[in-house]
C-alpha positions in Angstrom: 8.5 -28.3 -27.0 7.1 -25.3 -28.9 9.2 -22.2 -30.0 10.4 -20.6 -27.0 12.6 -17.9 -28.3 10.4 -14.8 -27.5 8.5 -16.2 -24.7 11.1 -18.0 -22.8 9.4 -20.8 -20.3 5.8 -19.7 -21.3 6.4 -21.8 -24.5 5.4 -24.9 -22.3 1.8 -23.9 -23.3 2.6 -23.7 -27.1 -0.7 -22.1 -29.1 -3.1 -23.2 -26.6 -3.0 -19.9 -24.6 -2.5 -17.1 -27.5 0.8 -15.1 -27.9 -0.3 -11.9 -25.7 -1.0 -14.3 -22.7 2.1 -16.2 -23.3 4.3 -12.9 -23.3 2.4 -11.5 -20.4 3.4 -14.9 -18.4 7.1 -14.7 -19.7 7.5 -11.1 -18.2 5.8 -12.1 -14.8 8.2 -15.3 -14.5 11.4 -13.5 -15.1 10.5 -11.0 -12.3 9.3 -14.0 -10.1 12.4 -16.1 -10.6 15.1 -13.7 -9.8 16.5 -12.8 -6.4 15.0 -9.5 -4.6 16.2 -8.0 -1.6 15.4 -9.1 2.4 13.4 -6.7 4.0 15.4 -7.6 7.3 19.2 -8.2 6.1 19.2 -6.1 2.9 21.0 -8.7 0.8 19.7 -9.9 -2.4 19.0 -13.5 -1.4 15.0 -13.8 -1.3 13.9 -16.6 -3.3 9.9 -17.7 -3.5 9.2 -21.0 -1.6 5.7 -21.1 -2.6 3.1 -19.0 -3.8 3.1 -15.8 -1.4 5.8 -17.2 0.6 9.5 -15.9 0.2 12.6 -16.6 2.2 15.9 -15.1 2.5 18.9 -17.8 1.9 21.4 -15.4 4.0 19.5 -14.9 7.2 16.6 -17.3 7.3 13.8 -14.7 7.4 10.7 -16.3 5.9 7.6 -13.7 5.1 4.4 -13.4 3.6 4.4 -11.2 0.3 2.8 -11.2 -3.0 2.0 -13.9 -5.4 4.9 -13.1 -7.8 6.7 -10.3 -6.1 7.7 -10.2 -2.2 6.7 -6.6 -2.0 3.3 -5.8 -3.9 2.5 -1.8 -4.4 -0.6 -2.0 -2.0 1.8 -3.8 0.7 4.1 -0.7 0.1 1.1 1.6 0.6 -0.2 0.1 3.8 3.5 -0.1 5.3 3.7 3.8 4.7 0.3 4.5 6.2 1.2 2.5 9.6 4.4 4.2 9.4 3.2 7.8 9.5 0.4 6.8 11.7 -2.3 8.2 9.5 -5.8 6.4 9.6 -7.9 5.7 6.2 
């Protein structure tokens, strides 16, 4: 296995991908693998099931979100526009 001190799990790509891309991937994977807040029960128990599918281990709520994070910035903007009732 290659050196993984700086890039963590992205070290599996060794020198093939390049240092900058591996560091970027490592940052994305750290955020993706941590526990996120459930939009229904507000507990920090949401984990990624598959690409874009997230599930809460506490209440069982399963929902679609971003590929790497449950709530994307674009999704937040759309939710705010729906809540306020403005049309785009």
